[in-house]
LOGU-466954 format. One record per residue (C-alpha): x, y, z. Coordinates in steps of 0.5 Angstrom, whole numbers, plus 2048, in hexadecimal, padded with zeros to 3 digits. Example, Ala and Ser with C-alpha at 12.3 -4.5 7.8 and 13.67 -1.06 7.14 Angstrom:
2
8197F7810
81B7FE80E
***
This chain:
139
7FC8187ED
8018127EA
7FF80B7E7
8028067EA
8027FF7E6
8047F97E9
8057F27E7
8067EA7EA
80C7EB7F0
80C7F37F0
80A7F77F5
8087FF7F6
8088047FB
80680B7FB
8028127FC
7FE8167F8
7FE8107F3
7FA80A7F0
7FC8037EF
7F97FE7EA
7FA7F77E9
7F67F17E6
7F57EB7EA
7F47E47E7
7F67DF7EC
7FA7E37F0
7F97E77F7
7FA7EE7F8
7FB7F17FF
7F97F97FF
7FC7FC806
7F9803807
7FA80880C
7F580E80D
7F9812811
7FF81280D
7FB812806
80180C804
7FF806801
8018007FE
7FF7FA7F9
8037F37F8
8017EE7F2
8047E77F4
8037E17F1
8047DC7F6
8057DB7FE
80C7DC7FD
80D7E27F9
8077E57FD
80B7E3804
8117E7801
80D7ED7FD
8087EE803
80F7EF808
8137F4804
80D7F8803
80A7F880A
8127F980C
8127FF808
80C802809
80C802811
81380780F
80E80C80D
80780B810
80480B818
803804817
7FC804818
7FB7FF812
7F57FE80F
7F57F8809
7F07F6803
7F17EF800
7F07ED7F9
7F07E67F5
7EF7E47EE
7EC7DE7EA
7EB7D77EF
7EB7D27E9
7E97CB7E8
7F07C97E8
7F27C67EE
7F97C97EF
7F77D07ED
7F27D07F3
7F67CD7F7
7FC7D27F6
7F67D87F7
7F37D57FD
7FA7D4800
7FC7DC7FE
7F67DF801
7F67DB808
7FE7DE808
7FB7E5807
7F67E580C
7FB7E1811
8007E7810
7FC7EC811
7F97EA817
8007E881A
8027EF817
7FC7F281B
7F97F5815
7F27F5814
7EE7F280E
7E97F780C
7E77F5806
7E87EE801
7E67EC7FB
7E87E57FB
7E67DF7F7
7E27DE7F1
7E27DD7E9
7E57E37E7
7EA7E77E6
7EB7EE7EA
7EE7F57E6
7F07F87ED
7F18007ED
7F38037F5
7F380A7F6
7F680E7FB
7F28137FC
7EC8107FF
7EF809800
7EA8067FB
7EC8007F6
7E77FF7F1
7E77F87EE
7E47F67E7
7E37EF7E7
7E67ED7E0
7DF7EA7DD
7E27E47D9
7E07DE7DD
7E57D87DE
7E17D17DF
7DF7CF7E6
***
């Protein structure tokens, strides 16, 4: 099984892989198809990049799947800084609306809070292991 690491404003799709990323204040949409074993993950900084990445990722996945996609949604730190909180909230709202519009059911969510998240998405069982980063920011 191949390990793939993605950073801000990237996505990756594949089979027989694990995809990893670390979220600070960003959002990650994880898509999977249990029929074909295909998974995809993006890591977006804001609503604009999320829109671009999500559309590209979905287009590529739909070429290779049974179109029975499901989603898992994650974000990182919500800080006491109003601008950061607004960007994160807009990003999450876009993600939820995008998935609803595309008829993709969200089967798991771990959003908001005061911790970053280290994500590992496994194509064998479609699990996302979430490890919260211990350093808490001030509320």
